[in-house]
C-alpha positions, 0 to 999 in steps of 0.5 A: 471490481469497482462500479463505474460510479467509483471510477467517475469519482476518481476521474473527477478527482484527477481532473480537479488536480489537473485544473489546479496545475493548469494542464490539459492532459494527465500522463499516468505511468505509475503502476498504482495510479494506472490501477486506480484510474483505469482498472488495469495495471501492468509491469514496467517491462516496456514503457506504457501510459494512460492519458486523461484529458481535461476534456474528452475521452481517455486512452491507454497506450501499451504493448500489443501483447497486453492490449486484450487484458487491458480491454478486459479490465479497463473502462477506457475504450480507446486502447492503443497497442504497439509492437514489441519492435517499436520504441515504447516511448516513441509509440506513446508520444505518437499516440499523443500526437495522434489524439491532438495533444502534441502542443498540450500542457502535459502533467506527470508525476515526477516522483513516478518510478516508471518516469525514468530520466531517460524516458522523460528526456526522450518524450521531451525530444519526441514532443518539442511543442509540448510543455511537460508540467511536474505534479510530484506525488500526484500518483499517491495523493489522489489515492489517499482518501478511499471510497466505500467500495475500496474500504470494502475490498481492504476489509476483505483483505484484512479478513484473510489476514485474520484467518491466516494468523489464526491458522499459524497460531493454532498450528505453531509447535516446536520443530516447525520452521519459519518456512512452515509457518509462512506456508500456512499463511500462503495456503490460506491466502490462496484458498480465501481469494488473495491475489498471491501467496506472498507473505510478509516477514515471518521470522524469529523475533529477537532484541527489541524491534530489530527483527521488524525487517528481518530476512526470511530464512528457514529457522527451527522454532523451539519452545519459548521462541517468539515468532514474528508474523507480518501478513500482507494479503492483497485483493485486487491489488489492495493490501491489508497488513497485520502483525502479531507475535506467535509464541510456542510456550507460555509468555512470561508475565513481563512479556504479557505486560509489555504486549498489554501496554503496546496494545493499549497505546495503539487503542489510544491512537485509534481513538484519536484518528479523527478527521482533522487531527494532525498526524504528529499528535497521533504519532506522539501517543505511541512514541512518547508512551512507549518511551515513558513506559520503558518499552524502548530505549529510542523510537526512530521509526514511523508509527503508521504509513499509508495502505491501499493499492500495491503494484509492481514498483521498487517500493513495498510500502507506501510512505507518502503519508506517515506518522512522525513528530514532524508530520503536520498534515491532517487526517481525512476520513477514508484514509487508511493506514498500517498502524504498527508498534514494536518493543521487547521482541513483540510486534503489533499492527492493524489496518485502520481506516479513519472514520467520522468519530475515530479509527476503525480496525479492519483487522480483528485478530485478538491483540495479545501474544498468540499461543497454540 
């Protein structure tokens, strides 16, 4: 999916981080970091890891069953497979010894979901001469700034979201169920090239914003209902996201005005998303604006979070970078975020990349209450 030049850029970034931490070898076991660094990722059914030395060639150690697909996807030539009858951690430690790093300083992401306490203690036991150096969050921070090639894939995923949203809005009618609406989006995803047909929350909106993480269930849609639709298509594991309210019927003037205000505040946020701007200042535009306009009685959730690679981990969203009042970090060109706002039963969100002069929307669906 990506050029060797793009992977070389990633390798350089990883080695720069290794130099800063003074490590000889980077152990990559996070699903997202494996995909980003090597081009191949696989479930955590059995422990597996890829290794990048400061100097020398990288290698991958994983189940022999996964060896062939790994070789097909990765630029790494040295792929070590182990039998299911072997202990996975012992096989990984054996590969470290076999490559001459038994006494090395080994950097690892202590925040990685794959690095359980049991795996960590076992690796220490198996490699007593090595020094394990925590690099917390390295699996996320290396990936914050996207290359042009990554942004192109995210744009492709965004186009799929746009097409699926248009299809739902076109076909929404009384008597349809939330499951019917989700099935429409799922079909578009698969036809248009998404990795899977997995759709985000498609629920009947209620209250102010409580529906945002609503539990998916089969509910009949009636005239006057607002359908909250969040779409999360992935292409090559890169996920775009978009939310829109879809109404069966004609929205009231009050609802249309609330939608206009939310979209206007988001527009101001997007314009403000320039390199060097603090995330808390962009957050304040929506948070303070919505409260001042009386759109919400309180605003306690984030207004944006990181977008990019999504693989098989316990988390469904990447909160390694979020917009909050205490987010005192600066935006960088090439960062990509899911920018979202909810109020009065309405939810709007976009996939936005930080450009040199401000944010650029990758999702392009009209920003108002959609009707059939």
